[in-house]
Backbone bond lengths (Angstrom), bond angles and torsions (degrees), N, CA, C in turn:
res aa  C-N    CA-C-N  psi(-1)  N-CA   C-N-CA  omega(-1)  CA-C   N-CA-C  phi
1 X - - - 1.452 - - 1.531 108.87 -
2 X 1.313 116.14 130.10 1.461 121.59 -178.68 1.531 110.21 -81.00
3 X 1.329 115.56 138.92 1.466 120.11 179.22 1.519 110.24 -74.60
4 X 1.315 115.52 138.40 1.455 120.50 173.69 1.518 108.48 -85.30
5 X 1.300 116.88 166.33 1.467 120.49 179.72 1.533 112.00 -56.96
6 X 1.345 119.57 -47.18 1.474 118.01 177.56 1.529 112.28 -61.07
7 X 1.324 117.16 -35.28 1.464 119.52 178.40 1.524 111.08 -65.74
8 X 1.309 116.98 -39.13 1.468 120.67 177.56 1.520 110.65 -63.09
9 X 1.320 115.83 -38.67 1.468 120.10 178.25 1.526 109.75 -63.94
10 X 1.329 117.59 -43.51 1.468 120.79 178.28 1.524 111.07 -61.96
11 X 1.320 116.77 -39.76 1.463 120.39 178.86 1.525 110.76 -65.31
12 X 1.329 116.99 -42.18 1.464 120.56 178.23 1.524 111.16 -66.01
13 X 1.326 115.98 -40.65 1.460 120.30 178.31 1.524 110.11 -62.30
14 X 1.317 116.72 -45.22 1.463 120.76 179.30 1.515 112.18 -61.42
15 X 1.332 116.10 -43.55 1.462 120.83 179.11 1.527 110.69 -64.00
16 X 1.317 116.24 -45.22 1.470 120.58 179.31 1.535 110.08 -62.55
17 X 1.318 116.17 -42.64 1.457 119.84 -179.16 1.524 110.70 -64.08
18 X 1.334 117.75 -42.25 1.467 121.52 178.67 1.529 109.93 -60.27
19 X 1.350 117.10 -46.13 1.467 120.79 179.51 1.525 111.08 -62.49
20 X 1.322 117.41 -37.53 1.460 122.23 178.20 1.525 110.56 -63.73
21 X 1.330 116.04 -45.37 1.468 120.51 179.28 1.516 110.96 -63.41
22 X 1.333 116.54 -45.02 1.464 119.91 -178.76 1.525 111.92 -68.25
23 X 1.325 117.59 -34.37 1.465 120.52 177.28 1.524 111.23 -62.34
24 X 1.319 116.05 -27.45 1.463 120.96 177.49 1.531 111.71 -92.76
25 X 1.348 115.83 4.00 1.461 122.74 177.55 1.537 112.34 55.33
26 X 1.334 115.31 48.12 1.455 121.58 -179.39 1.530 108.00 -117.03
27 X 1.327 116.83 130.63 1.457 120.33 178.16 1.532 110.04 -75.76
28 X 1.323 116.35 160.79 1.463 119.87 177.02 1.522 110.84 -60.73
29 X 1.315 116.48 -41.67 1.469 120.77 -178.39 1.530 110.82 -62.88
30 X 1.333 116.54 -44.14 1.465 120.38 -179.66 1.521 110.78 -64.20
31 X 1.335 116.46 -45.47 1.461 119.82 -179.40 1.525 111.15 -64.18
32 X 1.316 117.26 -40.90 1.464 120.26 177.95 1.529 110.55 -60.30
33 X 1.315 116.90 -44.79 1.463 120.79 179.25 1.526 112.19 -65.55
34 X 1.321 117.23 -44.07 1.468 120.71 -177.49 1.522 112.78 -70.27
35 X 1.314 116.58 -28.54 1.467 120.08 -177.30 1.521 113.02 -91.36
36 X 1.336 116.52 -20.42 1.463 119.70 -175.49 1.521 112.42 82.30
37 X 1.314 116.27 11.31 1.467 122.14 178.81 1.522 108.03 -99.26
38 X 1.303 116.76 143.20 1.456 120.57 179.67 1.520 111.92 -64.80
39 X 1.321 115.47 147.01 1.459 121.05 179.53 1.531 110.88 -59.68
40 X 1.318 117.33 -39.05 1.473 119.90 -179.98 1.529 111.03 -65.45
41 X 1.330 117.69 -33.74 1.464 121.30 177.24 1.524 110.42 -65.91
42 X 1.319 116.69 -44.25 1.461 121.38 178.28 1.526 110.54 -62.37
43 X 1.315 117.21 -42.69 1.464 120.83 178.98 1.525 111.18 -64.27
44 X 1.325 117.41 -39.81 1.468 120.58 177.01 1.521 110.82 -61.29
45 X 1.330 116.78 -43.79 1.465 121.01 178.76 1.524 110.24 -59.66
46 X 1.313 116.80 -50.10 1.462 120.82 -176.65 1.526 112.56 -68.36
47 X 1.317 117.35 -22.67 1.471 121.27 178.42 1.523 112.47 -91.07
48 X 1.340 116.24 7.93 1.454 119.78 175.20 1.508 115.21 80.64
49 X 1.329 116.73 19.41 1.462 119.84 179.00 1.521 112.48 -104.73
50 X 1.331 116.77 4.06 1.454 121.52 173.00 1.514 114.89 79.91
51 X 1.310 114.56 177.08 1.460 123.40 175.83 1.523 106.59 -160.78
52 X 1.309 116.54 172.99 1.466 117.42 178.65 1.532 110.00 -78.26
53 X 1.293 114.46 163.69 1.464 120.48 -174.67 1.524 112.28 -63.96
54 X 1.320 117.94 -37.88 1.461 120.58 179.25 1.529 110.82 -62.19
55 X 1.321 116.62 -42.34 1.466 120.08 178.95 1.522 110.35 -63.31
56 X 1.322 117.41 -42.14 1.458 121.01 178.88 1.526 110.95 -60.94
57 X 1.314 117.09 -43.32 1.466 121.19 179.23 1.530 110.30 -64.01
58 X 1.326 117.27 -43.13 1.468 120.64 179.52 1.535 110.99 -63.09
59 X 1.313 116.46 -41.45 1.459 120.37 179.64 1.524 111.19 -66.59
60 X 1.324 116.75 -43.48 1.471 119.90 177.82 1.528 111.26 -62.71
61 X 1.318 116.36 -39.10 1.470 119.91 178.43 1.527 110.61 -64.00
62 X 1.330 117.20 -43.37 1.464 120.67 -179.80 1.530 111.63 -64.30
63 X 1.332 117.14 -30.02 1.465 120.75 177.78 1.528 112.65 -86.51
64 X 1.329 116.54 -2.74 1.461 120.32 -179.33 1.520 113.03 75.65
65 X 1.321 117.13 28.22 1.469 121.59 -175.77 1.521 113.25 -115.72
66 X 1.297 118.52 11.85 1.459 120.61 -177.10 1.529 111.29 -63.07
67 X 1.323 117.79 -34.93 1.468 120.47 177.70 1.527 111.61 -63.53
68 X 1.328 116.99 -30.34 1.461 120.39 176.77 1.525 110.18 -62.95
69 X 1.314 116.90 -38.62 1.463 121.41 178.50 1.526 110.15 -67.38
70 X 1.319 116.90 -41.22 1.457 120.67 178.30 1.530 111.04 -63.07
71 X 1.325 117.09 -39.58 1.462 119.36 178.89 1.528 110.59 -70.31
72 X 1.325 117.47 -31.65 1.469 120.43 175.37 1.525 109.99 -60.60
73 X 1.327 116.80 -47.41 1.460 119.73 179.90 1.527 111.58 -66.28
74 X 1.324 116.73 -34.53 1.467 119.57 177.53 1.525 110.13 -64.96
75 X 1.337 117.28 -42.77 1.471 120.78 177.27 1.514 110.73 -64.70
76 X 1.321 117.17 -41.25 1.455 121.70 178.73 1.520 110.09 -61.41
77 X 1.306 116.56 -45.30 1.455 121.51 179.76 1.524 111.06 -62.61
78 X 1.316 116.94 -44.70 1.464 120.98 -178.67 1.528 111.52 -66.11
79 X 1.325 116.72 -39.04 1.462 119.45 -177.86 1.522 112.25 -71.58
80 X 1.317 117.05 -27.80 1.465 120.40 179.05 1.521 112.26 -90.68
81 X 1.315 117.29 -5.96 1.451 120.35 -178.91 1.520 112.96 76.10
82 X 1.325 117.08 13.38 1.464 120.36 178.83 1.515 109.56 -89.11
83 X 1.306 115.33 151.42 1.464 119.69 -179.72 1.518 112.24 -121.00
84 X 1.322 117.28 14.68 1.466 120.19 -175.77 1.522 111.39 -59.94
85 X 1.332 117.51 -42.58 1.454 119.77 -178.62 1.515 112.38 -75.54
86 X 1.309 116.70 -18.98 1.454 120.92 179.70 1.523 111.63 -91.29
87 X 1.331 116.48 2.19 1.453 119.88 176.96 1.510 113.84 90.80
88 X 1.315 118.83 5.70 1.460 121.85 179.57 1.522 111.49 -83.89
89 X 1.336 115.35 -178.31 1.449 120.12 178.05 1.521 109.08 -71.19
90 X 1.314 115.61 134.26 1.453 120.47 179.26 1.514 109.21 -134.23
91 X 1.324 115.37 155.95 1.452 120.03 177.56 1.516 109.43 -62.39
92 X 1.302 115.73 143.29 1.457 120.96 179.18 1.521 111.52 -94.39
93 X 1.341 117.09 -25.24 1.453 121.05 178.59 1.520 109.73 -159.58
94 X 1.308 114.60 164.26 1.461 120.26 178.82 1.527 109.20 -81.24
95 X 1.299 115.68 150.91 1.457 119.52 177.31 1.520 109.87 -83.97
96 X 1.314 115.71 157.73 1.467 120.11 177.33 1.523 109.37 -70.04
97 X 1.308 114.95 144.87 1.460 118.74 175.67 1.506 108.65 -74.12
98 X 1.284 114.62 138.89 1.452 118.91 179.21 1.516 109.40 -86.25
99 X 1.310 114.81 137.27 1.458 119.43 -179.67 1.519 110.39 -80.64
100 X 1.304 113.97 141.60 1.456 120.43 177.46 1.529 108.23 -78.76
101 X 1.343 117.68 134.36 1.458 118.86 177.72 1.523 110.20 -62.77
102 X 1.295 114.55 141.78 1.429 112.51 175.82 1.412 117.02 157.31
């Protein structure tokens, strides 16, 4: 079975997360306990099968990397010219696509 683009992203995220955990010399069991996330959830993340956003945030917080996520969103916001994260006016919804006459 060929990997889809989102699947490749999950695999890269899992690999990066595993390297981050190991660089801090933390076992999966210890990180699961410290974060409040189940061990099976952590293993799924590291194996490229993903996890929910709350679990990811809890794991990043336990590793002391939550500020890295905040800076990622700040860079994303700045590069797109959006000010939603900076407290400025932001779009509330997308506009409808206009149909081409024809």
